[in-house]
Steps between C-alpha positions, in 0.01 A plus 500: 500500500523193277862450616392522865223243448739273325753543777262413778307232315591139617671295240416126441830333420359143479158431376286216657593165351395141556690349793691171486398221722316614808622857479284812502408767246742784559566856385803712562477878522718795606450869555479783754314462826332187643379269233172308548327242291147403412434186300203506270297235316298604203529854615373435854720531807579170672436562868809474719744437214734795558848351470740478213423130479167322445476144619370237265250391761146597398582621152244446223447592139535871429717788400743594781669836541658687791473871576824639640472821707764708677280777639580736218375303204400156389555265213331180387692193384446306188224242526565132552215285376442170682264235367393196702503161330217430254442174324469520122524118463360267766633148553314222322476149649425179324441120515811295428626150544760392748848508359444805282640860537296804581558875512306789656571856369377844582541841357518792746536874457620733776804682632807284485644312675220241543532199728305176454391233740308206361268305733316171501171484689594817677836381629854534377637242252793334671526156345819365339665772293598256226131462421415870438663835421388859499320529832624858518446605140213555255521142382462193723602175326455144617659201341376141530191590702309247717154490650639680806551818294122526470381818666403868464793725404537874519779751519550808723686781324643780707676832431563832678143614438319195632413142407243308298398134499403321179190295466533140625511244224477122523766262381348150496746216450363160419676198645597230248225265399525141622643286214371150502664179357289217372588163655359191335357185659762267638617261777767559765782240519490229752786675684265783594377487856172672405213259561295589186717447189258591225472863402235652275586788269518842669674829481762641736667838528843558337624671816421533866261779590716811547471764757357759263249252359387412853473866603296604197238231579517533877438878493215454249356238734475739797185652343359164394480319838853373515577717803729261686718401207869571578573852387834628613742228621768468240324734257772725354504825697577750228654754740755277668629204305828533311405211267311614191434129397326413827144538360584227250609251761259233625243605751574327827378494862182352357286255698303229321177687577641820359612318185155348444319830554742685272416251227133586536569874508712476185227301332234759587719793401541339150122419479565126534298261715649447843603144580475498880163511678369492854155472662354305211588730217636837637834617354772455765633852571594520867588300805694173550271242348559186298285563192332265252584510130283588201655250254351679200636847588734670255678702770841462664579238761792336668632185321456164653819342619488250206453789249782695650746210488399393152562858375829526695620179339436642150167338434500279189815667385694384810868407472513351841706773667560488872398868526232687301671551164855373564730273698707813581305685762671836464397520133129500586462604861587762761594284800728472801797436274485818289297756707816648651412749770152573366237498766198507274375319190614595146326640204292235328606338169868593531610134482437254215150352469415128501391296204155660494632856525413541868735690732612454864326174580816418687624763736424870551171465695311188619152471354170396655295218354132448576558136604466396856768275652316172560782367718439770765121479537289588694729809502457724202845535345535622138771409261788735408728423205810628327727607782631857526814703505583324829502151355623293206183290437457202275189511278361203701532654842176580686419656830185624672407778741200638681294729273579792726830416660563742793860383558719814468650516151318191382342681200786726411590283197149378409300631203276362234461407132151491354335243281180487293290226344604406147343678209391804699 
């Protein structure tokens, strides 16, 4: 009788194993009669799963077996245990400075293979691949982060038994602080075309305001009443640009009004007193208005034209160069003679500084001054200095433009450099 049962009992010749790729769980059996199958999960029949293969679709954690029957007898396969992903180590964010490296890591248990997809603010990370690695692994690494990497990061882990999403964790990247250079009291040379030659001591930024510096303050300002400050034009789009240095280029496409409001926003963000006021004492935060100045404020402002030129000439350390820092323009400036095929400005402070240690006062981006062009009154034209990547500009050259020039492309090379009163 035992021989007869053995003869008629179906024989499993291949036990269920994990499939490769998108394949199915499968069992192979042979024996007398018509063989049927019933897949089981944790000892319970799975409705409608009566083939030799079990699709991955809809699988979850559990112990899977298959009962093979040929009408005479039945046999149960070995169990195949599947475990959906489970986080044993969640990602941890942090607060870091621009230019540093940062790594997210997770620990996950579950049936292999596991696949990973890191996300930023709920969307896929698709920025320049030279800036990050490991998007599809348990470790996501960024090198040389900028403000634009700020966001909430999580990772979706998937396997044959399901998927799991980690907690979201914040990476906060702080844009570089504005470095200021002290400029002493002095007098512009008689060759200067600026009407007021005497300059009191003041402070001026070492570099032009960069895209990431602008963005950090502009986004902060949205909740503080600066709701019409330029937000997106020329702000580095992290998911499209191929240039990882773009956030460290000068912010451009900036009107004079935007530049003045940004100075106030930056002052308030750093708990300094705003310089520019309207309506008899209200901080200037929105609209196109020519403000008054609080001369005692310790916040940021645009330099006057005289201050700008005095700093560009090297202040009291001047050597009388034709350009800001040299008689050889390509040593100290990105300009029409060395830009090549570049269509945008270059990373700040990549050329030599002038006598005071200030960068890019010739070339790269033109810079707004607060000063009004007296020769064009009653029209309100404001001075721009320094030239851009489109020009090779002498330190003495001046030009003026409407505070919000609507001519197409007129602001594409125009940015700002901030100043502050001396001793503050």
